[in-house]
Each structure stands twice: as structure tokens, then as C-alpha cells.
VOMILO-643226 format. One record per residue (C-alpha): y, z, x; residue in one letter; residue number from 1. Coordinates in nm, 4 decimals. Example, Ala and Ser with C-alpha at 12.3 -4.5 7.8 and 13.67 -1.06 7.14 Angstrom:
NODE        v        w        u code pos
NODE  -0.4500   0.7800   1.2300    A   1
NODE  -0.1060   0.7140   1.3670    S   2
//
This chain:
NODE        v        w        u code pos
NODE   0.5240  -2.1596   1.1670    M   1
NODE   0.2758  -2.2206   0.8423    A   2
NODE   0.3974  -2.2273   0.4536    L   3
NODE   0.1375  -2.0370   0.2722    A   4
NODE   0.2233  -1.8393  -0.0894    P   5
NODE   0.2506  -1.4717  -0.0465    R   6
NODE   0.3738  -1.1555  -0.2670    L   7
NODE   0.6692  -0.9340  -0.2045    D   8
NODE   0.8429  -0.6160  -0.3870    L   9
NODE   1.1831  -0.6237  -0.4396    R  10
NODE   1.3426  -0.2970  -0.5666    Q  11
NODE   1.6518  -0.3414  -0.7943    T  12
NODE   1.9210  -0.1164  -1.0254    Q  13
NODE   2.0680  -0.2408  -1.3697    S  14
NODE   2.1726  -0.1644  -1.6692    L  15
NODE   2.0042  -0.2455  -1.9353    V  16
NODE   2.1832  -0.2329  -2.2742    M  17
NODE   1.9130  -0.0748  -2.5152    T  18
NODE   2.0256  -0.1114  -2.8835    P  19
NODE   2.0916   0.3081  -2.8582    Q  20
NODE   2.3481   0.2575  -2.5775    L  21
NODE   2.5109  -0.0557  -2.8083    Q  22
NODE   2.4931   0.1970  -3.0731    Q  23
NODE   2.6372   0.5321  -2.9047    A  24
NODE   2.9445   0.3089  -2.7772    I  25
NODE   2.9822   0.1527  -3.0997    K  26
NODE   2.9828   0.5329  -3.2644    L  27
NODE   3.2906   0.6152  -3.0150    L  28
NODE   3.5499   0.3351  -3.1264    A  29
NODE   3.4806   0.4098  -3.5278    L  30
NODE   3.7055   0.5740  -3.7206    S  31
NODE   3.6843   0.9126  -3.9097    S  32
NODE   3.6137   0.6653  -4.2264    L  33
NODE   3.3915   0.4316  -4.0351    E  34
NODE   3.2036   0.7052  -3.9135    I  35
NODE   3.1658   0.8758  -4.2651    E  36
NODE   3.0399   0.5449  -4.3929    S  37
NODE   2.7743   0.4980  -4.0793    F  38
NODE   2.6644   0.8395  -4.1825    I  39
NODE   2.6174   0.7727  -4.5378    A  40
NODE   2.3949   0.4658  -4.4582    E  41
NODE   2.1794   0.6411  -4.1931    E  42
NODE   2.1352   0.8874  -4.4528    L  43
NODE   2.0075   0.6202  -4.6907    E  44
NODE   1.7942   0.4674  -4.4170    R  45
NODE   1.6011   0.7651  -4.2849    N  46
NODE   1.4539   0.9767  -4.4955    P  47
NODE   1.4360   1.2823  -4.2047    L  48
NODE   1.7905   1.2842  -4.1967    L  49
NODE   1.9886   1.4832  -4.4190    E  50
NODE   2.3284   1.6653  -4.5232    M  51
NODE   2.3752   2.0607  -4.5010    A  52
NODE   2.3518   2.1400  -4.9024    A  53
NODE   2.7165   2.2574  -4.9877    G  54
NODE   2.8943   2.1493  -4.6443    D  55
NODE   3.1506   1.8924  -4.7325    S  56
NODE   3.1970   1.8925  -4.3297    G  57
NODE   3.1089   2.0499  -4.0359    G  58
NODE   2.9246   2.0844  -3.6981    E  59
NODE   2.6150   1.8781  -3.6485    V  60
NODE   2.3371   2.0377  -3.5797    D  61
NODE   2.1612   2.0217  -3.2428    A  62
NODE   1.8279   1.8160  -3.2874    P  63
NODE   1.5133   1.9227  -3.3102    D  64
NODE   1.3663   1.9767  -2.9166    N  65
NODE   1.0074   2.0366  -2.9953    S  66
NODE   0.9345   1.6868  -3.0870    E  67
NODE   0.9746   1.4003  -2.8315    P  68
NODE   1.3577   1.2372  -2.7909    P  69
NODE   1.3903   0.9015  -2.8259    P  70
NODE   1.3451   0.7005  -2.4913    S  71
NODE   1.6426   0.7302  -2.3002    T  72
NODE   1.5694   0.4945  -1.9778    E  73
NODE   1.8380   0.2916  -1.8500    N  74
NODE   2.1093   0.5027  -2.0414    L  75
NODE   2.3619   0.5165  -1.7310    G  76
NODE   2.6641   0.4108  -1.8684    S  77
NODE   2.9271   0.7416  -1.8781    D  78
NODE   3.0078   0.6464  -2.2414    Q  79
NODE   2.6411   0.8692  -2.3013    L  80
NODE   2.6016   1.0987  -1.9914    M  81
NODE   2.9971   1.2073  -1.8477    N  82
NODE   2.8902   1.5759  -1.9051    D  83
NODE   2.5326   1.6189  -1.8373    G  84
NODE   2.1882   1.4575  -1.9417    D  85
NODE   2.2470   1.3090  -2.2862    F  86
NODE   1.8434   1.2131  -2.3261    G  87
NODE   1.6862   1.5770  -2.3411    T  88
NODE   1.9409   1.7881  -2.5161    G  89
NODE   2.1072   2.0057  -2.3106    G  90
NODE   2.2691   2.3457  -2.4007    E  91
NODE   2.6237   2.1770  -2.4697    A  92
NODE   2.4445   2.0235  -2.7682    L  93
NODE   2.4033   2.3881  -2.9322    D  94
NODE   2.8691   2.3739  -2.9545    T  95
NODE   2.9513   2.4063  -3.3151    D  96
NODE   3.2807   2.1693  -3.2724    F  97
NODE   3.3734   2.2051  -3.6258    S  98
NODE   3.5235   2.5211  -3.6018    S  99
NODE   3.5530   2.6398  -3.2500    E 100
NODE   3.9127   2.6258  -3.1064    T 101
NODE   3.9079   2.5147  -2.7391    F 102
NODE   4.0852   2.7052  -2.4195    E 103
NODE   4.4699   2.5996  -2.4347    P 104
NODE   4.5578   2.3785  -2.1521    V 105
NODE   4.7917   2.5577  -1.8797    E 106
NODE   5.0648   2.4597  -1.7276    G 107
NODE   5.3225   2.1476  -1.7294    G 108
NODE   5.1512   1.8006  -1.7310    G 109
NODE   4.9962   1.7501  -1.3704    A 110
NODE   4.7935   1.4518  -1.2951    G 111
NODE   4.8084   1.1411  -1.0763    A 112
NODE   5.1217   1.1016  -0.8733    D 113
NODE   5.1074   0.6989  -0.8821    G 114
NODE   5.2155   0.4711  -1.2156    M 115
NODE   4.9373   0.4199  -1.2802    L 116
NODE   3.5411  -2.1737  -3.9790    G 117
NODE   3.7559  -1.9553  -4.2207    M 118
NODE   3.9643  -2.2316  -4.3892    N 119
NODE   4.1058  -2.1393  -4.7371    G 120
NODE   3.8632  -1.9918  -5.0274    V 121
NODE   3.5310  -2.0803  -5.0579    S 122
NODE   3.4590  -2.4571  -5.2375    S 123
NODE   3.0975  -2.3179  -5.3746    S 124
NODE   3.2117  -2.3621  -5.7515    G 125
NODE   3.0078  -2.3048  -6.0866    S 126
NODE   2.7026  -2.5068  -6.1127    D 127
NODE   2.7689  -2.5629  -6.5013    F 128
NODE   3.1292  -2.6571  -6.4887    G 129
NODE   3.1997  -2.4132  -6.7621    E 130
NODE   3.5435  -2.2424  -6.5088    G 131
NODE   3.5983  -2.1935  -6.1897    P 132
NODE   3.3665  -1.9431  -5.9696    D 133
NODE   3.6410  -1.6260  -5.9369    F 134
NODE   3.3669  -1.5090  -5.6413    D 135
NODE   3.4781  -1.8008  -5.4452    S 136
NODE   3.8426  -1.6151  -5.3922    F 137
NODE   3.6511  -1.2839  -5.2914    A 138
NODE   3.8084  -1.2424  -4.9138    A 139
NODE   3.5440  -1.2785  -4.6282    P 140
NODE   3.2833  -0.9550  -4.5985    D 141
NODE   3.4230  -0.9356  -4.2466    I 142
NODE   3.7137  -0.7745  -4.1038    S 143
NODE   3.9325  -1.0250  -3.8581    L 144
NODE   3.8598  -0.7779  -3.5927    R 145
NODE   3.4909  -0.8229  -3.6012    E 146
NODE   3.5247  -1.2133  -3.6466    H 147
NODE   3.7399  -1.2461  -3.3265    L 148
NODE   3.4721  -0.9589  -3.1337    M 149
NODE   3.1883  -1.1630  -3.2340    H 150
NODE   3.3224  -1.4857  -3.1185    Q 151
NODE   3.4703  -1.2885  -2.7749    A 152
NODE   3.0783  -1.1397  -2.7237    G 153
NODE   2.9381  -1.5133  -2.7544    E 154
NODE   3.1720  -1.6660  -2.4615    I 155
NODE   3.2572  -1.3455  -2.2351    A 156
NODE   3.1528  -1.0779  -2.0606    S 157
NODE   3.2098  -0.7856  -1.8064    G 158
NODE   3.5676  -0.7595  -1.7297    R 159
NODE   3.6539  -1.0821  -1.9261    Q 160
NODE   3.5187  -0.9236  -2.2338    L 161
NODE   3.7298  -0.5977  -2.2047    L 162
NODE   4.0584  -0.7825  -2.1806    L 163
NODE   3.9669  -0.9228  -2.4954    L 164
NODE   3.8847  -0.6161  -2.7241    E 165
NODE   4.1997  -0.4952  -2.5416    Q 166
NODE   4.4111  -0.7833  -2.6915    L 167
NODE   4.2190  -0.8070  -3.0320    V 168
NODE   4.2754  -0.4336  -3.1008    E 169
NODE   4.7260  -0.5240  -3.0872    H 170
NODE   4.5881  -0.8186  -3.3473    I 171
NODE   4.7602  -0.7540  -3.6430    E 172
NODE   4.6546  -0.8024  -4.0547    P 173
NODE   4.8681  -1.1856  -4.0242    S 174
NODE   4.6900  -1.2552  -3.6773    G 175
NODE   4.9389  -1.2311  -3.4601    W 176
NODE   4.9631  -1.0505  -3.1406    L 177
NODE   5.1470  -0.6999  -3.2010    G 178
NODE   5.2157  -0.6043  -2.8558    A 179
NODE   5.3610  -0.6675  -2.5464    D 180
NODE   5.1808  -0.8424  -2.3302    L 181
NODE   5.3311  -0.7007  -2.0150    M 182
NODE   5.2749  -0.3812  -2.1512    G 183
NODE   4.9131  -0.4223  -2.2137    I 184
NODE   4.8465  -0.5442  -1.9052    A 185
NODE   5.0256  -0.2091  -1.7427    Y 186
NODE   4.8509  -0.0050  -1.9497    R 187
NODE   4.5226  -0.1164  -1.8390    L 188
NODE   4.6257  -0.1827  -1.4649    G 189
NODE   4.5727  -0.5567  -1.4680    V 190
NODE   4.7608  -0.8322  -1.2874    P 191
NODE   4.9940  -1.0209  -1.5635    L 192
NODE   4.8374  -1.3741  -1.5135    A 193
NODE   4.5195  -1.2404  -1.6184    E 194
NODE   4.6196  -1.0791  -1.9238    M 195
NODE   4.7419  -1.4392  -1.9917    E 196
NODE   4.4318  -1.5975  -1.9206    E 197
NODE   4.2509  -1.3483  -2.1708    A 198
NODE   4.5639  -1.4400  -2.4481    L 199
NODE   4.4691  -1.8023  -2.4050    A 200
NODE   4.1413  -1.7485  -2.4154    L 201
NODE   4.1807  -1.5535  -2.7635    L 202
NODE   4.4139  -1.8245  -2.8708    Q 203
NODE   4.0918  -2.0628  -2.8844    T 204
NODE   3.9419  -1.8879  -3.1664    F 205
NODE   3.9132  -1.8957  -3.4990    D 206
NODE   4.1152  -1.9176  -3.7209    P 207
NODE   4.3208  -2.1228  -3.5614    T 208
NODE   4.6877  -1.9632  -3.4693    G 209
NODE   4.5312  -1.6198  -3.3948    V 210
NODE   4.6676  -1.4198  -3.0871    G 211
NODE   5.0391  -1.6071  -3.1297    A 212
NODE   5.3561  -1.4195  -3.0333    R 213
NODE   5.5795  -1.5637  -3.2262    D 214
NODE   5.5815  -1.8020  -3.5498    L 215
NODE   5.6488  -2.1340  -3.3411    A 216
NODE   5.3396  -2.0295  -3.0897    E 217
NODE   5.1061  -1.9992  -3.4199    C 218
NODE   5.2795  -2.3392  -3.5566    I 219
NODE   5.1859  -2.4924  -3.2325    A 220
NODE   4.8694  -2.3917  -3.1853    L 221
NODE   4.7486  -2.5661  -3.5194    Q 222
NODE   4.9286  -2.8694  -3.4137    A 223
NODE   4.7527  -2.9004  -3.1163    K 224
NODE   4.4233  -2.8212  -3.3153    E 225
NODE   4.5192  -3.0955  -3.5562    A 226
NODE   4.5856  -3.3041  -3.2222    D 227
NODE   4.9199  -3.3733  -3.3863    R 228
NODE   5.1648  -3.1812  -3.0938    Y 229
NODE   5.3173  -3.4914  -2.9571    D 230
NODE   5.6797  -3.4569  -2.8324    P 231
NODE   5.8669  -3.5087  -3.1475    C 232
NODE   5.6247  -3.2576  -3.3420    M 233
NODE   5.6936  -2.9860  -3.0334    A 234
NODE   6.0852  -3.0273  -3.0689    R 235
NODE   6.0545  -2.9761  -3.4315    L 236
NODE   5.8749  -2.6609  -3.3795    I 237
NODE   6.1208  -2.5394  -3.1080    D 238
NODE   6.3800  -2.5631  -3.3535    N 239
NODE   6.2485  -2.3884  -3.6729    L 240
NODE   6.5451  -2.2368  -3.7771    D 241
NODE   6.7456  -2.5852  -3.8351    L 242
NODE   6.3939  -2.6325  -4.0749    V 243
NODE   6.4797  -2.2801  -4.2342    A 244
NODE   6.8773  -2.4319  -4.2808    R 245
NODE   6.8209  -2.7807  -4.3741    G 246
NODE   6.9668  -2.9018  -4.0666    S 247
NODE   6.7671  -3.2275  -4.1593    F 248
NODE   7.0273  -3.4953  -3.9611    D 249
NODE   7.0531  -3.2472  -3.6794    Q 250
NODE   6.6838  -3.2582  -3.6652    L 251
NODE   6.6240  -3.6226  -3.6622    K 252
NODE   6.9072  -3.6596  -3.3786    R 253
NODE   6.6630  -3.3766  -3.1536    L 254
NODE   6.3376  -3.5165  -3.2254    C 255
NODE   6.4508  -3.9350  -3.2364    R 256
NODE   6.2874  -4.0299  -3.5390    V 257
NODE   6.4120  -4.1639  -3.8578    D 258
NODE   6.3712  -4.0123  -4.2419    D 259
NODE   6.0283  -4.1084  -4.3152    E 260
NODE   5.9196  -3.9835  -4.0123    D 261
NODE   6.1022  -3.6439  -4.0102    L 262
NODE   5.9441  -3.6058  -4.3923    R 263
NODE   5.5850  -3.6800  -4.2909    D 264
NODE   5.6253  -3.3880  -4.0090    M 265
NODE   5.8119  -3.1522  -4.2218    L 266
NODE   5.4913  -3.2243  -4.4582    V 267
NODE   5.2375  -3.1563  -4.1853    E 268
NODE   5.4648  -2.8392  -4.0728    L 269
NODE   5.4097  -2.6797  -4.4202    R 270
NODE   5.0931  -2.7120  -4.3987    S 271
NODE   5.0038  -2.5013  -4.1562    Y 272
NODE   4.9190  -2.1357  -4.1923    D 273
NODE   5.1937  -1.9022  -4.0517    P 274
NODE   4.9489  -1.5875  -4.0740    K 275
NODE   4.6398  -1.7253  -4.0729    P 276
NODE   4.5094  -1.3603  -4.0344    G 277
NODE   4.5535  -1.3068  -4.3900    L 278
NODE   4.2655  -1.5028  -4.5054    R 279
NODE   4.0648  -1.1956  -4.3945    F 280
NODE   3.9960  -0.8584  -4.5696    D 281
NODE   4.2772  -0.6634  -4.4412    S 282
NODE   4.1531  -0.3434  -4.6497    D 283
NODE   4.1664  -0.1588  -4.2615    D 284
NODE   4.5181  -0.1689  -4.2940    A 285
NODE   4.5971   0.0109  -4.6136    A 286
NODE   4.2996   0.3007  -4.5315    M 287
NODE   4.4762   0.6344  -4.5965    A 288
NODE   4.4610   0.7912  -4.2391    V 289
NODE   4.3321   1.1339  -4.1579    T 290
NODE   4.3636   1.3554  -3.8256    P 291
NODE   4.0737   1.3382  -3.5967    D 292
NODE   4.2526   1.6420  -3.4116    L 293
NODE   4.4673   1.9147  -3.4175    F 294
NODE   4.6859   2.0395  -3.1821    V 295
NODE   4.8736   2.3666  -3.1751    T 296
NODE   5.1177   2.6013  -2.9606    A 297
NODE   4.8827   2.9268  -2.8422    Q 298
NODE   5.0670   3.1577  -2.5926    G 299
NODE   5.2120   2.9029  -2.3121    K 300
NODE   4.9074   2.6386  -2.3621    G 301
NODE   4.8012   2.4672  -2.6409    W 302
NODE   4.4583   2.4999  -2.8995    A 303
NODE   4.3114   2.1794  -2.9537    I 304
NODE   4.0439   2.1122  -3.2452    E 305
NODE   3.8582   1.8709  -3.4023    L 306
NODE   3.8947   1.7856  -3.7960    N 307
NODE   3.6484   1.9631  -3.9260    S 308
NODE   3.6461   1.7369  -4.2676    A 309
NODE   3.5688   1.4738  -4.0641    N 310
NODE   3.2384   1.6063  -3.9232    L 311
NODE   2.9500   1.5679  -4.1116    P 312
NODE   2.6816   1.8338  -4.0681    R 313
NODE   2.3705   1.6775  -4.0291    L 314
NODE   2.0007   1.7973  -4.0534    L 315
NODE   1.6492   1.7226  -3.9750    V 316
NODE   1.4531   1.7416  -4.2550    N 317
NODE   1.1259   1.9289  -4.1247    R 318
NODE   0.9301   2.0354  -4.3873    T 319
NODE   0.9017   1.6748  -4.5146    Y 320
NODE   0.8167   1.5805  -4.1776    Y 321
NODE   0.5854   1.8213  -4.1527    A 322
NODE   0.4228   1.7584  -4.5048    E 323
NODE   0.4004   1.3802  -4.4515    M 324
NODE   0.2793   1.3504  -4.0683    G 325
NODE   0.0288   1.6292  -4.0708    G 326
NODE  -0.2604   1.4899  -3.9371    G 327
NODE  -0.2694   1.1828  -4.1955    G 328
NODE  -0.4977   0.9000  -4.1039    S 329
NODE  -0.2601   0.5693  -4.1445    N 330
NODE  -0.1330   0.5024  -3.8138    K 331
NODE   0.1102   0.2617  -3.9064    A 332
NODE   0.2670   0.5443  -4.1617    A 333
NODE   0.2380   0.8219  -3.8437    N 334
NODE   0.4366   0.5380  -3.6498    N 335
NODE   0.7475   0.4795  -3.8596    W 336
NODE   0.7485   0.8532  -3.9375    L 337
NODE   0.7789   0.9494  -3.5482    N 338
NODE   1.0342   0.6620  -3.4915    E 339
NODE   1.2281   0.8330  -3.8354    A 340
NODE   1.2174   1.1317  -3.6603    L 341
NODE   1.3076   1.0287  -3.2927    A 342
NODE   1.6253   0.8128  -3.4838    D 343
NODE   1.7384   1.1512  -3.7147    A 344
NODE   1.7398   1.3355  -3.3259    N 345
NODE   1.9213   1.0666  -3.1562    W 346
NODE   2.2101   1.0218  -3.3970    L 347
NODE   2.2855   1.4105  -3.4075    I 348
NODE   2.3170   1.3776  -3.0054    K 349
NODE   2.5206   1.1005  -3.0483    A 350
NODE   2.7661   1.1955  -3.2604    M 351
NODE   2.7580   1.5306  -3.0494    D 352
NODE   2.8577   1.3552  -2.7428    Q 353
NODE   3.1251   1.1235  -2.9222    R 354
NODE   3.2783   1.4298  -3.0407    Q 355
NODE   3.2692   1.6111  -2.6868    R 356
NODE   3.3886   1.2755  -2.5141    T 357
NODE   3.6832   1.2742  -2.7913    I 358
NODE   3.7849   1.6633  -2.7271    M 359
NODE   3.7917   1.5416  -2.3382    K 360
NODE   4.0647   1.2782  -2.3725    V 361
NODE   4.2337   1.4678  -2.5873    A 362
NODE   4.3007   1.7564  -2.3665    Q 363
NODE   4.3957   1.5277  -2.0784    E 364
NODE   4.6321   1.3677  -2.2962    I 365
NODE   4.8084   1.7232  -2.3962    V 366
NODE   4.7584   1.8026  -2.0269    K 367
NODE   4.9623   1.4730  -1.9212    Q 368
NODE   5.2204   1.4529  -2.1984    Q 369
NODE   5.2989   1.8505  -2.2681    E 370
NODE   5.6553   1.7944  -2.2420    G 371
NODE   5.6379   1.5695  -2.5055    F 372
NODE   5.4739   1.8137  -2.7895    F 373
NODE   5.7402   2.0424  -2.6344    R 374
NODE   6.0336   1.8916  -2.6410    E 375
NODE   5.9735   1.5481  -2.8293    G 376
NODE   5.9976   1.1967  -2.7666    V 377
NODE   6.2703   1.2393  -2.4993    S 378
NODE   6.0231   1.4032  -2.2245    R 379
NODE   5.7222   1.1079  -2.3184    L 380
NODE   5.5614   0.9980  -1.9511    K 381
NODE   5.4643   0.6892  -1.9025    P 382
NODE   5.0544   0.6630  -1.8952    L 383
NODE   4.7958   0.4804  -1.8671    T 384
NODE   4.3805   0.4411  -1.9486    L 385
NODE   4.3384   0.4781  -1.6075    R 386
NODE   4.4889   0.7520  -1.5213    Q 387
NODE   4.3593   0.9226  -1.7781    V 388
NODE   3.9898   0.8069  -1.7127    A 389
NODE   4.0734   0.8753  -1.3504    E 390
NODE   4.1106   1.2087  -1.4102    A 391
NODE   3.8269   1.3180  -1.6161    I 392
NODE   3.5824   1.0752  -1.4212    D 393
NODE   3.4982   0.8356  -1.7201    M 394
NODE   3.5551   0.4728  -1.7390    H 395
NODE   3.8826   0.3442  -1.8702    E 396
NODE   3.6769   0.1170  -2.1413    S 397
NODE   3.5682   0.4398  -2.2138    T 398
NODE   3.8838   0.5778  -2.2971    V 399
NODE   4.0249   0.2945  -2.4536    S 400
NODE   3.7581   0.3089  -2.7044    R 401
NODE   3.8012   0.6705  -2.7723    V 402
NODE   4.1753   0.6619  -2.8787    T 403
NODE   4.1201   0.3600  -3.0662    S 404
NODE   4.1535   0.4506  -3.4437    N 405
NODE   4.1879   0.8142  -3.3618    K 406
NODE   4.5230   1.0264  -3.4886    Y 407
NODE   4.6488   1.3514  -3.3600    L 408
NODE   4.8418   1.5935  -3.5983    H 409
NODE   5.0761   1.8646  -3.4314    C 410
NODE   5.4067   1.9737  -3.5037    S 411
NODE   5.6083   1.6768  -3.4790    R 412
NODE   5.4030   1.4726  -3.6989    G 413
NODE   5.0766   1.2300  -3.6833    L 414
NODE   5.0526   1.0217  -3.4221    F 415
NODE   4.7847   0.7732  -3.2784    D 416
NODE   4.6261   0.8297  -2.9519    L 417
NODE   4.7211   0.5234  -2.8467    K 418
NODE   5.1337   0.5961  -2.8618    Y 419
NODE   5.0611   0.8423  -2.5750    F 420
NODE   4.9815   0.5207  -2.3525    F 421
NODE   5.3101   0.3698  -2.2760    S 422
NODE   5.4481   0.1849  -1.9964    S 423
NODE   5.7650   0.3173  -1.7889    G 424
NODE   6.0814   0.2467  -1.6614    V 425
NODE   6.2950   0.4049  -1.3364    A 426
NODE   6.4206   0.7412  -1.3683    S 427
NODE   6.6670   0.9484  -1.2418    A 428
NODE   6.3853   1.2342  -1.1425    D 429
NODE   6.1435   0.9525  -0.9537    G 430
NODE   5.8703   1.0483  -1.2046    D 431
NODE   5.9655   0.7706  -1.4453    G 432
NODE   6.0190   0.7616  -1.8233    A 433
NODE   5.8572   0.6478  -2.1401    S 434
NODE   5.9460   0.3043  -2.3108    A 435
NODE   5.9074   0.5288  -2.6057    E 436
NODE   6.1502   0.7895  -2.4281    A 437
NODE   6.4071   0.5000  -2.3602    V 438
NODE   6.3806   0.3557  -2.6919    K 439
NODE   6.4522   0.7074  -2.8926    A 440
NODE   6.7436   0.7444  -2.6359    A 441
NODE   6.8768   0.4448  -2.7195    I 442
NODE   6.8281   0.4663  -3.1371    K 443
NODE   6.9447   0.8321  -3.0596    T 444
NODE   7.3168   0.6582  -2.8709    L 445
NODE   7.3628   0.4030  -3.1673    I 446
NODE   7.2833   0.6202  -3.4636    D 447
NODE   7.5796   0.8521  -3.3200    A 448
NODE   7.8166   0.5451  -3.2784    E 449
NODE   8.1693   0.5388  -3.4996    A 450
NODE   8.2659   0.2881  -3.7016    P 451
NODE   8.5476   0.1567  -3.4838    D 452
NODE   8.3749   0.2045  -3.1403    D 453
NODE   8.0529  -0.0095  -3.1719    I 454
NODE   7.8618   0.0211  -2.8174    L 455
NODE   7.7859  -0.2614  -2.6578    S 456
NODE   7.4436  -0.3536  -2.4118    D 457
NODE   7.6511  -0.2736  -2.1219    D 458
NODE   7.8077   0.0749  -2.2491    T 459
NODE   7.4375   0.1729  -2.3420    L 460
NODE   7.3386   0.0966  -2.0193    V 461
NODE   7.6224   0.2981  -1.8590    D 462
NODE   7.5382   0.5706  -2.0743    L 463
NODE   7.1449   0.5665  -2.0477    L 464
NODE   7.2483   0.6014  -1.6571    K 465
NODE   7.4140   0.9144  -1.7506    E 466
NODE   7.0892   1.0205  -1.9111    K 467
NODE   6.9023   0.9539  -1.5768    G 468
NODE   6.7303   0.6193  -1.7195    F 469
NODE   6.8032   0.3471  -1.4567    D 470
NODE   6.7145   0.0003  -1.7026    I 471
NODE   6.8929  -0.3382  -1.6720    A 472
NODE   7.0520  -0.4840  -2.0072    R 473
NODE   6.8317  -0.6982  -2.0705    R 474
NODE   6.5755  -0.4422  -2.1088    T 475
NODE   6.8186  -0.2561  -2.3301    V 476
NODE   6.8204  -0.5377  -2.5444    A 477
NODE   6.4998  -0.6169  -2.5450    K 478
NODE   6.3969  -0.2754  -2.6580    Y 479
NODE   6.6726  -0.2416  -2.9291    R 480
NODE   6.5701  -0.5831  -3.0838    E 481
NODE   6.2007  -0.4410  -3.0921    A 482
NODE   6.3394  -0.1539  -3.3324    M 483
NODE   6.4912  -0.4232  -3.5284    G 484
NODE   6.8515  -0.2984  -3.4202    I 485
NODE   7.0918  -0.5834  -3.4346    G 486
NODE   7.3799  -0.6569  -3.1709    S 487
NODE   7.7336  -0.5257  -3.1393    S 488
NODE   7.8473  -0.7727  -3.2904    V 489
NODE   7.6116  -0.7270  -3.6200    Q 490
NODE   7.6141  -0.3761  -3.6261    R 491
NODE   7.9950  -0.3754  -3.6270    R 492
NODE   8.0188  -0.6294  -3.8896    R 493
NODE   7.7421  -0.4578  -4.1208    A 494
NODE   7.9932  -0.1183  -4.0848    K 495
NODE   8.2930  -0.3129  -4.1583    K 496
NODE   8.1135  -0.3770  -4.4856    M 497
NODE   8.0332  -0.0448  -4.5433    G 498
NODE   7.6400  -0.0865  -4.5215    R 499
//
């Protein structure tokens, strides 16, 4: 066979992350306060976009479909197209989400049967030596979450990036991981070993020590980074309780060092940061929380309504467009004006789709957790992102973004949407029970115990079995400690002292 050059045609499909698709995905995860800030920036940037006069919040106007909309080529994600053709401005965009009360969710919670370098302050002092540069003491301009996600985006993609994003969502302002790794793995439906690999990768990020699950692990990560994690230092870090008590003789025996070496190790230990995340701006943690959704009983079902105060009413200034773009000869100016119009139309559509997606996810959560809304936390069911995603035909990453930084208000109080997703334990009815329901049962039993009849963990296991919760003693101890409740010995001592 002779070798010769030739031309072949090959047809392939791929999803290209256009800037508009990336922006739409980002909008899903923003909180109500972040949405307000984002809209304010867009209003300042785009002269064709304006907020309705005298309206402090309300619906998003349908875009002007008489003009060509922005290109939607390659928009294949369910984040944008789950409910129809997002790019063509379908009839769903005429819905006023600020005031509409949605149809109640009828019946019980049916669903799937299965269980589903920052390193201190800036050193840029004054050039004139007249005093300290107070600007150098300012917190970093980005949040800890943004800093971590930027690093994750540089080294990970696909499934691994999704797992890192979930871990970052549970990072506390201190930089520690604020959730049980097994619980996260269960909620996402991934093997624990895979979550451990993702956590190990996260723990390599800056600042050193981020992603630690306790103080010892946080200090150990920093010692490893400084190449000082030798066997002696490892023993010292494993016995931080002895360091706190000042048991230096015992530490010298355990670490097999003399006085001088122990002194040097303690000096180095104190140089490590126990809460590395606090170097970053933690204003997000102090933000006022406003509900994104209201759930109220209506007959045999539930009425779910978006908070109109969080929904700015956006308009396209067609008068300005007509005045500035009426057959002008400046081609560059006309192109810029057409781009501004396309951006304004797209933003209105994106905001509309965001609201529809939030509503769809909220309706499924209420349907799955109807027992909670009727009877309280004791009826909270185990629920995973995958269960909700499969029920509403979306990807679980979309559900994860929708439930981030969103709050629901009902007759039982204000709840983060993530609250309704929790791991489960075995129950007498075979359906499983939420970990939150078990914690509530444990707290109820302990609150009702008499001073002369303190309940041991074994007794709590027996009492929980009578209530239909079949769990082990170590699980009871883990949940009790997670709620900050002491052991039976500690509680007995506290009650004798009258505390």
C-alpha cells in the first residue's frame, strides 16, 4: 500500500465553556447579597440596563426579543437549558417570579427508594519612613473560598474539581474542614477513598494547614511544609494536650529529647498558625442572612415563593438604544451598543433561569422533606444531592450550586438549603432516618434526664432503639460530641455543681 497525504472529515461533539455559560453557572451559586452586588456592577457598566423606577425589588422583565439575542452556540449545560430553550427567550421568561405563589406540593415525600502566598500582613511600608503603612494591615482583597477555588481551577478539572468545590464549601473561616468527610462522600454518592484523595489535594493548597480536621492535623501540615515533621515533632504534635498542661518532663520522655531540643521544638510549634484561614477577609461569615424562599402551608400542600426583595426588576432602556443607535455612521459605536443590548438581554434571561432553577430544586426538597415541615426535625429524612438531581433531571453539580448560600424560611425557622441534605442511619421502618433527626432525639433525651439519673451512651442506644433508631454506641458518642454535649460523667459532675 502506497503512503500518500489525504484529507479526512471527522465530526465530533464537545461542550465549550463560553464566557456566558461560565457566568450563568456562577450566578447559580451566588447568595442574595452577592446577586445585589453583581447587579449593581452590571448597572454601572451597561448603559442599556436599568432598574425599574420606584421598585426596590421585584420581577425580572422579559428581554427584548425583537433584537438578536447573544449567541447561545454550545450552551448544552442543564444549568441553562433544563426547562427549555434558554437562548431563544421562550414563553417561560414572561413569568413574574417576584409575586407568584406556586402550586402546592401534594402528598407525602415520595421519591427514590434507595439511599441515595498569603503569609501574614504586607511588608510594603512607607517610602518616607514617617510611620507604619496602615494599608499593609488590611485583609486580603479576596475571600478564602475564592483563593482556594482559584488554586483548584488551576490543577483540577471534571469530577475532581467538583469534589474540591464541595470540600471548599465546607471550609470554615478558620481554614479547617467543618464537616464530616464521610457525610460529604455519602451526600455526593462517591467512595470515601475518592473524597480522601480530594482532601489530600486540598491540603496542599495555600495557606498551609487549610483543610485540616483538627488542631493536630493543621499543625502537622505546616510542619511537613517546613520539612520539620520528624519523629520527635510528630510525637509532640500528637500530644498537644500535654503541651497545654505544661507536662514537659513527660514530653521529653515521649519525644526522647533533652531540655534544649524540647525548647526549640516548642518555639517552632508556637510559630505555626492554628487558624490559617483567618488571614483572609472573613466578612462573608458576618453577612446578614435573608431568606431566598418562603414556604407556607396551603391546604394539603405547600406554597413556595421566592423572596421578591432579593429579585431586582431589570429593564432594557430601549429609548436610549433608539436615540444612540438610530442609523449612526460610527460602526465601532454601533457594534458596542449592539453588544451592550445583547448583554442586557442575556443577563435578564440568565436571572430568570436562575430563579426557575432555584424554585425547581426547592419544590423537590419540600416534597422529599414534607415530614420535617409538618412535624419537625424528628421526621427529617436522609437525602442526597443525587436524589434531588435525578428527580428533577438535572446534574448534581447544578443542585449543589443552587443550594449553596441559599436560605429557606418556614414556620419552623430559617434554614440553609444544605441543612436538608444529610446522611442516614437505620430505622425501624426500613426507610432510614436523618442524622439530624437522631441528633435531635439524643438532645431531647439528655435534656430530660434527671440529675440523679444521668443517661450513659449505652442507655441512650436502648432508648433510641425504642424510638426506632438502630445505631451503635460509637455513633451516639460521635453525635453527642458533635453537639458539644459532654459524657455522662461530665454531665453528672456539672449537675452536682449546680451548673
